[in-house]
N, C-alpha and C positions, 0 to 999 in steps of 0.2 A: 226521604228527608228533604225540607224545603231549602231554599238558597240560605235564608237567614241562619235557620237552625246548624247548617254545614258550615258557614263562616263563623258563626260563633264558637265553634271547636277551636278555630286558629288562634294562635299567638305569633310571635315573629317565627319564621322558619328558615332552616338551612336550605338553600335553593342548590340543588343539583339537576341540571336540565340535561339528563345524559342522551336523551334521543330527540331525532329533529324531526325529519321528514321522509316520505319514500321517496327513494331515488328514480323509480320507473318500473316497467312491469317485467324487463327481463330478468333471468334468474340470478341472483348474486354469484359471483365467482371469487369473492373474498376469500382467502385463505382463513382457515380456522384460526382461532386466537390462540396465541403461545400461552404458556404456564403464566408468563407476567402479566399478559393482557388480561387474562381471568383475575389474576391478584388485583389489578385496578378496578374491576368492577366489583370487588367487595369494597374498594374504598369509596365508591359509588353508592352503595346501597348500607354501607355502615361507616360513615366517614370517621377517619382516624382521629380527627380532634373533637372531643365532646362539643357539643352545641347546647346552647342555653335555650334553644328553641322547644317550647311546650305548647299543650294544649290545656284549655281548661278542664279541669277535672282529671288530668292525666299528669301529675307532676313528674312522675319518673321516667316518662316515655318522650324520647327524642323525636321531634317532627322531621321528615326529610321530604324534600319536595322532588319530583320525578316528572317527566313530561316525554311523550312519546307520540307515535302515529297510531297504534293499536294496543289497547289492553284487553289482554286475556285472562277473564277469571275463572280458574278451574284448571287443572292439571291431569285429567283422565285423558282416555286417548282421543276425544274430541279437542280438547285444550290443546294437547300436545301437537297435534296435526294441524290445527289454526295456526298455532305459533310460529311452527316451522315453515308453513307456506307463507303466511306473510313475511316472515323474515327473510326467505329465501328470494322473495320477490321485491326487496329494496325496503319494506318497511320496518321501522324501529318499533320494537315489540317490548313491552313488559308482562310477563307472565306472572300471575299471582296464584299460588296453590296453597290450600290449607291444610296440607299434609306434609309429612317429610319425604315422601315418595310420590312419583308421579305414575300414572297409568290408571288411577281410579280402581274399578273393580278388576282390571287385569292385574294390578300391582301384587306384591307377594303380602300385602295386608288383606287381600280377598282371595286373591289365586283363581279367578273364573278366567277360562280361556276365550280368547276372542273369537267370535263367530260373525257370520254375515251373508251375504247374498248367495255363496253358494252351499248354504243349508248343511254346513260341516260335512261335505261331499255329496250329499244328495242331490245337488244340482251342479254336477261337474262341469268345469270351464268358467265357472263365474267369480272366482277367487277375486276379491278387489284388488286393483292396481294402485299406482301411486305411492304415497308415503308408507301407507301402512303395509303394502309389499316389501318396500325398502326395509322397514323396520322387522318385519317377520323373516325375510331373508337373512340379515344381519344376526338376529336371534338364532336360527336354525344353523349357520355356520359357525358362529362363535360360542355358542350354548348348547351342544348337541346333549349335554348331561341333564338338561333340563331344571335350571335353577332359576327359580322366581327372583331370587335377589338380583343374578345377572341380567334378567329382563329390566328390572328397576333401574341398575346401573345403565343399561343401554340407553333408555329414554333419556337419563340424566346426561348422559354423555352428548346424544343427538342435540339437546338444548344448549348445553354448555359449549359446544362446537360451533353453534352458529353465532358469529359476531354480532349480528343485528338484534339478539334475543337477551333481555336481563331477566334473571329467573329470581323469584322469591318464593322460597319454601316456608312452610309453617306460618302462612301468612294470609288469613282469612279478609276476604272484603266484609265490610260491615257499614259502609254509608256512600251515598251518592249524592253530589249537587246536580240538579236539572234545571235548565233555563230555556224557555222558548221551545219545549219539546225536544230538548238534546241534552244528553249527559255530557256534563263539564268537567267534572272531576269525579274521583272516587277516593275514598279511605280505606287502607288496608293496614293490618296491625300484624306486628311480629312480638309476641310476648317473651321469647325465647331471647331475643336481641334487646328488647325493649325500645323498639323502632315503631313510629307510625308513619305512614307512607301516603301522601296526598298527592295523588296521580292525574296529570292531565293527559287528554289523549282526544284523537280525532273520531276514532271508532272505538267501540266498546263490545267485547265478544263475552257473552254469558256463555260458558262452557262448564257451569258448576253442577249441572244436573237438577239441583234444587231451584234453580232460577233467582238465587239471593241477589245477584246484580239486578235483574229484571224487578225484583220486588222493591229494592231500593230507590229504583228509578222510577217507580210507578208506572211500570209496563201494565198492559192487559194481560190476563193469564186465566187458564183453567184448571180445573182440578176435579177428576173424578171420573165418572162414566156417563156417556151421552144417552139420551133415550133414542130410540129407533126412528122417532119423527124428526127430530133436528137435522140429520143427513140423510135419512131412509137408509141406514145401513142395516143389512138384515142380521148382522153378528153383534149389533147394539141390544140394550135392554129395552125393555118395554117402558119402564120409568128411569131417568136418570138418577145417580147417587153421588156421593162423594168419596166411594170406595175405589181401592187402587190395587195394583198388584202389590203383594209383599215383599219383604227382604228375606235373605237367605244368609247362613253361616256357613262356610265350608270346612271341611277337615281334611287332613292327611294322615296314612298310616303306612307301616311297613312291616315286613316278616322280619322278626329279630332272632329266628333259628332257634327259638326256646320259648316256651311259655311266659306269656306275659299276661299277669292278672290285671283286671280292672275294677276298682271300687267306686262306684258312682257317687258324685256329691249329694247330700241330703235333699237339696233342692231339685234333685233329676224328676224330670215327667217319667212316669212308668208307662212304658211301650209295648204293647200287645200286637201278636201276629196279625189279629184283624186290621190292625191301622196301618199296617204294611202291605195290606191286600192288592192295592195298585201302585206301590213304591217298592221296586227291586233292590234288594241288599245282596246280590249274588257275587259282587266285588267291593271291596272295602279299602282300596289305596287311595280312595277319592271320593269324597261323598258330602253332601248329595244336593243337586240344586232345588229338589223338593223339599226340604227342609225350610220352608218358607212359612212367615207369619207376619202379621202387622198390617196387611192390607185394608184391613176393616178399622184401624184406627188412623191418626194422623201421622204419616211414615216421617216426617220431620220432628215434630213435637214430641212424639211418643217413641222418639228412636232409643232411649236408654231401657224401656219397657220391652220393646222388640228384641233389643240385644240379649235381655236377660232370658227371655221364654224361649228365642232361638238356641241358646245355650244349654237351657234345660232340655231342649227337643234332641239337641245332638247329642248330649250324653244319655239320655234316654235309647236314643237309636243305637248308640254304641253299646250301652249297658244290654240291649237286645242281641245284639251279635255276640258280644263275649260271654253273657252268663244265662241266655235263656236255654241254652242245650241244643238250639236249632241250627246253628252254625258252628259245629266242631272244627272245622277248618281253620277258624279265626284264632285258634290257640296260641300262635305264635307270633300274631299280629299285635301291634302296640300303636297306640295314637303317637304320631310325633310333631303335630302341629294342628292347632284350633284358631280359627278365625276369630277377632274379637271385634272386628269393624264389619257391622251388616252391608252385605251386598244390596244395595238399594236398587230397586227396578223403576219406581214410579213415584212422582210427586207433583209438582207444578210444571204446566206446559204455557209456553208463552204464544201468544196470538200475534199470525202474522198477517200479510194481506192475502193469504190463501191459507185454508186449514187443509192439509192432507187427509183424506178419508178412504174408507174401504173401496169406494169406486176407482179412486185414483190406482190403488195396488192393484185392482183387478183388472186395470186397462180399459174401463168402462168411462172414463172421463176424457176430455179434450186432451191433445198431445201438447205436452208443456214446451212451449218456446223458450222457457227460461230454465231448463234442465240443467243441472249442473253435477249431478252423481246418482248411483243407483242404490237401491235396496233390493230385499229377495227373500230374506228371513220370513218364515210362516207367521201369518197373523197368529199370534202365540199368546193365548189367554189363559189365566190361572186364577183359581178362587182367592178372594182377597184374603182369607184367614187360613188359606195354605193348608197345614198340616192338620188344622182343626178339623178341616172337611176330609178325613180320610176314607169317607164311604163314597167319595168322588174322585175320579182320576185328576191327577194334578194338573193338568194341561190340556187344553184343546187347541190343536195346531190346525192351521187351515193355509196351505202354500199358495200365493199367488201364481196365476199359470206362467207367468215368466218375471224376470226382473223387472223393476217399475222405476220410473224417474221420480227425483226428488226436484222440486223447483226451488229457484232462488227466493220466491215470493213466501215460502214457508220458513226462512231462515233469517229474517229480520222483524223486529217489533212494528206492530201497526201504528202505534201511538208514540214510541220513543224513535226517533228519527235516526240516530246514529247508534243504535243498539241491534247487534246480530246475535244469534245463539246458534249452537251447535251440540249435538248430543241428543239425550232423550228427553230435552225440553224444547223441541222444536214444535211448530205450529202443526199439530196434529189431532185428529180425535183420538178417542182412548183406542179404537179399534186398529186405527192405523199406527198408532203408538206402540201396539204390541207386536210389530215388525221392526218399525224403525229404531226401537230401543237398543238393539244389539250392537256390540261395540266396534264391529268392522265397519258398519253403515253409520254409526258415529264418526268413525275416524274419517270415512270419505266426506261427510258433511263438514267436518272439521276443516279439512283441506279445501274445501269447496269456498267457505267462510273466510278462511284466511287469506285465499287469494284474492276472493272479492273485496274484503277489506283493504289490502293493498292498492288495488285498482282504486277505490273510493278516497283513500289518503292522497294518491298522486293526484287525482283528478279535483279533488274538492267537491267530491258530490255525496249524497246520501245512498244507502243501498236500494231504496225504493227508485230513485233516478236511475240508478245502474240498470235495474230490471225493466225499465222504461224505455231505455236507451239502446235501440237494437244494435248499431254498430258495436258499441262498447260491450253490451250484452256478448255478441259473436265473438268479439275479440277474448272476453272470458273464457267461454266454452273452448275455443280454440288454445287458450293458455292452458287450461286443465288437461286436455288432451295431450298436449306437448308435454306435460308433467305425468303423463301414465294415468290420469283418471279417467275412468270411464264415463261418457255421458251417453246415456242410452240412445243407441240408433244413429250417433253422430261419428264423422269420420274427420280426418285431417283435411281441412280446407286451408290452411295457412297459407298465405300468399307469399310469405318471407322464406318458406321452405322451397330452397333451390333444388333439393332432390326431386321435387315432383316433376322437373324439367327434364330430367334425365333419361338416358336409355341405359336399361339395366342388364347387364350379362353376368354369368357365373361360370366356374370352371366346371360345373355339374349340378344337376338338379334332381330330385325324385319327380316321378309323375304326380301331378297336382300341387306341387310345390315349387312353382315356377319362381325365378329370380324377380320376375316383376312384381310379385307381390309385395316387395318391402317399400312400395311407394303407392299402395293401393288406399291407404288412410286408415286400415284396421289394425289393431294390435292383440286380437285373441282371435280363438278359435274353439268350437265345441270339440268334445272328444272323438279322436277318429278323422275330424277334419283338417285340412291344410289349406282353405281358401286363402288365408291371409299371411301365409308362412313362406319363406324360402328354406327349404332343407336339401342337404347334399350329404351324400355318405363320406364319413371323413377317411382320409388316404393319410399314410405316412409322412407326406409332405406338407400336409395341409390343404385346405380348399379356399377359393375366394370367391366373392362377390364385388361387381365393381359397377359403378355409376359414371357414365360418360355424357358430356354435354357436347352440342353442336358447336357452342360457342364457349371459351373460357370462362370462369366464374371465379370472382373472388370470394373466399371462403376462410372464416376464422373459427367456426364453430360445428362440431359434427356429434349428433347424439345417436345412438344404437340402442334399439330395444331388442333383447334376446328373449329366449323361451324361458320360462321359469317354473314349468308345470302346474298351470292353473287346474289341470284336471284332477288335482290332489288338493285336499284340506292341507293348511299349513298354519300352526299355531303352537303355542306354548300350553301343555296340559300335564296335569298330575295322573289324568287318568290313562291307563296303560293301554286299554283296548283301542281307545281312541288315537293315542299316539302311534299305534302300530300301523295306521292308515297314513303316515307320514313319511319324509325323510327328513331326519335330524342332521342336517349337514349342508354342502352347497347342493342345489337341485340338480340331478344328473343331467337333465336336458340342457342347463346353462353354458354357454360358451365361457371357459377357463382362461386360455391364452389366446392373445389375438394381437394384430397388428394393423395399424392405419397408415395407408400409403397413397400418394398423389403422385400424378404426373403434372410436372408444372408446363408454362408455356414454352419453355425452352426444350420440352421433351425430356428432362431430368425427372427419375423418380426419387422423392422424398419419403422419408420417415416421419409421420406426425406424431405417432404415440406407439408405445410397446406396452402391453398389460400382461401380467401373469398374475394366477390366482384369483381371478375375479368370481364372485359369486351373485353378483347383483343382474336385475333385469335390465334397468335403465343406466346406460353409461353415456357419461358426457365428455366431450374433449374440446378444449378452446386452445388457440395457438394462435401467433402472429398470421395475421392474413396472407393468404397465397392464392395467386392466380394461377387456377389449375383447369387443366383438359379433363381429368379423371381422378375418381377417387376409388380406391381397393380396400375393403376390409379382408384380410387374411388370417382364417381361424386356424390357429395351431391345435388346439386341443379342447374338449368338452371337460365337465367334471363328471363323465361316466357313461354318456350317451354315444352312440356309434354314428350319429348324424350332428351335423352342424346346423343351428335352428336360428333363423332371425326373422323377427316380425318386421321390423321399421329401421330405416336409416334416414335422418333427417339432416340438412345441410344448411347454414346460415352465414350470412356475409358477415 
């Protein structure tokens, strides 16, 4: 939409400039908003006094003006993590989500479990850290019974509890104003409340999956599969086409303890045993990612047809299970939920300054100086027509030799200067996309983009300028490491971290898991390794690790990274055999109860913090500045392990 058309929408407007500017790069320590504070947010997005502001052609919709630092379009895992990262780094954020629930394909509307670089446990030790780990740990501890609705509520709570974020649900974006290569404002509508929002921002983040914001902004995009000749990718096609991966509908079922009949609708597809040759149906509590269809069509325009065909296939597969006689053990099983929202895999991809390719994933390209997160899922390609290709295997998976880096240059638009993207729409070839599309990878991309957007808003620069500014780029990477984001092959080199100057001692340590590891800059190990971890056998009185400085240091902030069992997969799933690989509850390796103490310049010991019932990996403590000679972490209990395990201690003035 050009500027003239955009402005022609406007009449007089009710002006509610809720959000102003980023305060800085350090993490926010603001208290979560109270119930009254959250109630005031609703007065901002739904003014209590009716306004006469209207748009041409929309006489019944009230126009509300909002302003912010960062506008996030889309509330899947990428959008949630992008908004949280930007908000926690001081940026004022508006997140607009077109559904009532957050999480995208991970939500209760689709029920796909979040997977990523650890390949569902097939690459142990590489589970993602950062915000997605925080969310997974909260879910495992507070939702052991595996309710997807409580997962939805957890994501809602995360955003509502962040004072810098304003959340708009049931609010799709539909227009953008662009001037001089930059997005100025966007239009978002909520028909449920009869509000139109015109939102001004400094940075705009497209986390919609379908790149709707990029479409309205005129960003350069790609659709479909490239030919081998374009990027010299061995996994690409001989000839390019516009086909994509298809969409899926999942279902769940349970054993009711008595026979449950099933009569299929008249429009059900008839499914035969031959059609299931490469598609196993030996368990049926959760099925099936391979009920996939529609990539031979337009996965946006033809979504209604795709939904219908997927439902017909779901009913046909369940009819076969229940009524073919081939699965007698299913007699007492009944469906208890069927998805109605197709879980979409692929549509538009936005072109950035770099297009990620198969070579990058295989480690054959140059080392990315602007790396900001990791991926690692296999290059996982599916036949576009999915179930209709029943004579073929439903997927071809080729695992990269090791986790790979995703560079910042893949995460902003090449031609719209203040537009960034996170999720399945990043700048990648189709081959690379088949790996980067999975939700844990989308989440860490979201964290990287949200953090970068906060940097750009604070400094008044574009994402491209950030990528080209070596000092600022290094600061961004160190900021991400401090937030427990893995930047491949990078380590803590933060000059402000006073712990790096200390001598480290402990009450005890296991061989190969020495105390000094907590300041070596790394926060994960591969299974069986303790190269970056301090570990000590728990004793009845607890164990301790202590940092001592040659000269007293003024410290007001300490952060600790505990072990949370990266060697296991951790996600919310309805699939019982997959769930059996996990620990649904606090992770046993994680420290539960601990104290933080210091010895001040007068030789007095002070208690800085006492924590009980912890289940999180990353813990931060802020207190009035103390001039201290030493800092001691005393561990009193774990969540089940017989050793205390700490990866990192950081200290800041």
